[in-house]
N, C-alpha and C positions, 0 to 999 in steps of 0.2 A: 504494500500500500504506500502511496506517495502522499506525504503531508507537506503543507506549506508552513514554514516557521518564520515568524517575524521577530526580530530582535529589537526590543524597545521602540515599537512604533510610536511616532510622535504626532501624527496627523490623523484625526478621526475620519476625514474624508477619504484619505488613501486606504484606510482599513476597510471602509465600505466598498470602495472600488475593487479592492483585492478579493473580497468575498464574492462580489458579482462575477469577476473574471473566473474564479474557481467554479462557480455554479455553471457558467457558460460551457466549461469543458469537462464537467462531471467530477470535479475534485471536491471532497467533503471535509477533510480534517484540517483545521486551522489551529496552529499552536502559537501562543503569544508569550514571549519572554519579557517579563517586566515592562508591560505597556505603560507609556507615558501620556496617553490620551484617554479620554472617556470612551471606552469601547461601546457603551450602550447609548451614546449621545444621539440626538436627532440627526446630526450631520452624518454620522456613520450609518445609521439605519436608512436614511434617505438615499445615500449613495449605493447602498447594498441592493436597493429595490426589492427583488424577489429572493434575495440570498440572505435575508436577515437570520435565518436559522443557522447558517454557518457561523455567524458571530455569536449567536446565543449558545451554541454548543462548543465554542472554542475552548481549547485546553490552555490554562494559564499557569505559568511556572517560572522558575529561574533558569539560569544557564545550564544547570545540572541535568535538565530534561533532555539535553542533547545526547546524553549517554544511553538513552533508551532506543536509539536508532541504529540499524545495521549499517547504513550508509548515509553520509551527509554531504550535500552538494552546496558549496558556498557560491554566492553570486557577487560579482564586483565589476565596476567599470574601469578599475585600475589594472591595466594589462601588466603581466609579468614578463620578464625576459628569461633567457636560458639560465641566467644566474640567480633569478628570483624564483626558486623552485616552488614555494608555497602558492604563488600566484600564477603558475603555469596553468593555462586554461584550455577548456574545450568550448566549442561553439554550441548554441542551442540545438542545432541539427545533429551534431555528434552526440550530444547528451541524449536526445530523443532516440536515436538509433540504438544506443547502448541499452537504454531502459526498456526498449520494446522486447528485449529478450530476457528480462529478469523476472523471477518468480514474484507473483503478487503477495506471497507470504513474507517477503522481505520488507522491513520497515525502512523507507527511504524518506529523507527530509530535504526539501529545497529551502535553503536558509537565505533570508533577505535581511539586509542590515538596516541601520537607521537612515531616515531620510537625509539627515544633516551630515553624517560622517561615515555612513556605510558600516562595514564590518572591520573590526580591528585585526591586526596580524595574529593575535592570540586566538581569536575566534576562528579565523581562517585555518589555523593550524589544527583546530579540533575537527575540521572537515576532511573528507577523503580527497576531494579535488574541487576545482573552481570552474564555474561556467561564466563566460563573458559574452555579451551580445555585441557584434561588430557595429560600430556607429561612426559618424563623422568625427575625425580626430580633434577638431576644434571645439566640439561640444559633445563629449562622449557620454555624459551621465543622463540616464533616463529616469523619469519618475518611477518609483518602485512598482506601482500598479501597472504601468505600461510595460515595464520589463518583465514582470511576472506573466502578463497576458501573452507575450511573445513566447516565453518558455512553455507555458501550458498548451498553447496552440501547437507548437512543434511536437510535443509529447503526444497530444491527442491525435494529431494527424498521422504520426508514425504508427500509433497503435492500431489504426484502422478498425476493423470489425472485431479483432481479437482483444481479449483482455491483456493489459500490460503485464508481461512477464509470466506466461504460463509454461514456457519451455524449459527453463533451467532453475536450479536452486543455488543461488550464490552463497558463498560463505558469509555468515552473519558476524555480528560484532564480537561475540564470544570467541569464535574461531580466529578472527583477525587479531584480537588482543593476545591470544595465546601464541600465535605465530610471531607477532612483533616482540613479545617478551623473549622468545627463543632467539630471534634474529639479533636483538639488541645485545644479548649475552655474547653471541658470537662476535659481533662487531667490537664489543668492549675488550675482547681477547686479542683482536688483530691490532698490529702496530700501525699507526698512522703518524704522519709527520707533524700534524697539529690536531688538537682536540676539535677544532672547527670542522676539519675534513671528516672526522668520524661522525659528527652531528649531521653534516650534510648528507652522508650516506644514509643515515636513519630517515631523514626527511625524504630523500629520493625514493627509498623503498616504500615509505608510507603512501606517497602520492601514486607510485606505480601500481601498488596493490589496489589502492582505492579506485583508480581509473579502470582497472582490468575487470572488476566484478567477477573474480575467479569463482568457480564452483567449489563446493566443499571438497570434492575429490581432488581438484587441482591444487587447492591450498594445502590439503593434507600431504600431497606428494611433495610440494615445495617445503613443507614443514619437515618431512623426513630427510630431504636433501640437506637442509640446514643442520639438522641433528647429526648427520653423518660428517659434515664438515667440522662440527664442534668436537666430535669424538675422534677425529683424525682417521676415519675409515677410508677416506679417499686416497690415503697414501699407500704406496706400494710396500 
C-alpha cells in the first residue's frame, strides 16, 4: 500500500488540495507528521471538496512513524550530483515503473517536506531514495500539491488495470535492517583511508538497496554473500 506522508504541513489549503489529488487517483492513506496548520479548518475542507474523508481519517504522529514503512521515497526539488549520494534521484516515471511491480502488501510512503524549507538532509537520509520532478532550472520548486499530483498521476497511469504490485514481494524493513547491520559490520572491519570513505560506502549501499526493491530471496542471497565475506570463506 502506498501512503502519502506530509512533514509539518504549514498551509491548510495545500493539505486540502493534496487530499483531493489523492482521491483523484485512488490513494486513501494520508499521514501527517507534526502538522503546523489547522487540518480541520474550513480552508482545508473547502479545498478537499469530495476528499474530506481522507483528512478526517489521516494518521497523525511524529517523525518516528516513518519506521513503520518498508520503503520511503523522499521528494525534493534540490537535485543531487554524483557526489551528493543522498540526493541522487529518480524521475516520477522511473518511480512509477518500479512501483508497478511491487507487492501491494509492502508499506510504501511518499514523503513530502515542508512548504517553506522542504525536507532536511537528516530526513532524506531516513528514506530509501529520492524522487525529483524535472522542471525549468530557473524556477524548479513546485507547490507541494502540484508535485504530488504529478507523482500520483504517473503511478496511477503505470499501474493500468492491475493492482500496484501484485507480482513480487520485496524485502521489507525488517529484512533490510538486518542486512544493513551485517553489511555495516563488514565495512567496519575493512580498512579505508578515511572514516568518511567508509561512511560513504554505507550510504551508497543504503541508496542502492532502496532503489532496487530487491525481493526477499534476492536480499537473503546478498545477505549470505556478505556473511561469507565476513567469515573469510571466499579465500582460497
